[in-house]
C-alpha positions in Angstrom: -56.0 -34.9 34.2 -55.4 -31.8 36.2 -54.2 -28.6 34.6 -50.9 -28.9 36.5 -50.3 -32.4 35.2 -51.2 -31.3 31.7 -48.9 -28.3 31.9 -46.0 -30.6 33.1 -46.6 -33.0 30.3 -46.7 -30.2 27.8 -43.4 -28.8 29.1 -41.8 -32.3 28.8 -43.2 -32.8 25.3 -42.4 -29.5 23.8 -38.6 -29.9 23.7 -39.1 -33.3 22.1 -41.6 -31.9 19.6 -39.2 -29.1 18.7 -36.4 -31.6 18.3 -38.5 -33.9 16.1 -39.7 -30.9 14.0 -36.1 -29.7 13.6 -35.0 -33.2 12.6 -37.7 -33.4 10.0 -36.8 -30.0 8.6 -33.1 -30.9 8.5 -34.0 -34.0 6.5 -36.2 -32.0 4.1 -33.3 -29.6 3.5 -30.9 -32.5 3.1 -33.1 -34.1 0.5 -33.4 -30.8 -1.4 -29.6 -30.1 -1.3 -28.9 -33.7 -2.3 -31.3 -33.6 -5.2 -29.6 -30.5 -6.5 -26.1 -32.0 -6.2 -27.2 -35.6 -7.1 -26.0 -37.1 -3.8 -29.2 -37.2 -1.8 -28.5 -40.4 0.0 -25.1 -39.2 1.2 -26.4 -35.8 2.5 -29.4 -37.4 4.2 -27.2 -40.0 5.9 -24.9 -37.3 7.2 -27.9 -35.5 8.8 -29.1 -38.8 10.3 -25.7 -39.6 11.7 -25.4 -36.3 13.5 -28.8 -36.7 15.1 -28.1 -40.4 16.1 -24.7 -39.4 17.4 -26.3 -37.1 20.0 -29.7 -38.8 20.6 -28.7 -40.0 24.1 -27.4 -36.6 25.2 -28.9 -35.7 28.6 -27.2 -32.4 29.4 -29.9 -29.7 28.7 -27.2 -27.0 27.9 -25.6 -29.3 25.3 -29.0 -30.3 23.8 -29.9 -26.6 23.5 -26.5 -25.9 21.8 -27.1 -28.7 19.4 -30.6 -27.5 18.6 -29.3 -23.9 18.1 -26.5 -25.2 15.8 -29.0 -27.2 13.7 -31.4 -24.3 13.5 -28.6 -21.9 12.5 -27.6 -24.3 9.7 -31.2 -24.3 8.4 -31.4 -20.5 8.5 -28.1 -20.1 6.8 -29.3 -22.5 4.0 -32.6 -20.6 3.6 -30.7 -17.3 3.3 -28.3 -18.8 0.8 -31.2 -20.1 -1.3 -33.0 -16.7 -1.1 -29.8 -14.9 -2.1 -29.4 -17.2 -5.1 -33.0 -16.8 -6.2 -33.2 -13.0 -5.7 -29.7 -12.0 -6.6 -29.5 -9.9 -3.5 -27.1 -10.3 -0.6 -28.7 -10.5 2.8 -25.6 -11.0 4.9 -23.5 -8.0 6.0 -20.1 -9.7 5.1 -18.8 -9.0 1.6 
């Protein structure tokens, strides 16, 4: 395989890989949140439904927005957990 073909395959695979990685991380967080609130199945199902709902999306701009929204949700949850553990506020609001 030539370098050009390899690079093209890599460019095609990277968005999928990022999406899969994002999906897995969202499921991990959903399991964690669900275990703390004793509703793991419900929270995991909600995450799966959102990903399934948009799995046939072909518009690159819409896909990027969905990925950004999911990543933002993960970051917000990580910040929330960090604030809870440390007792410090990281956000500028309040």
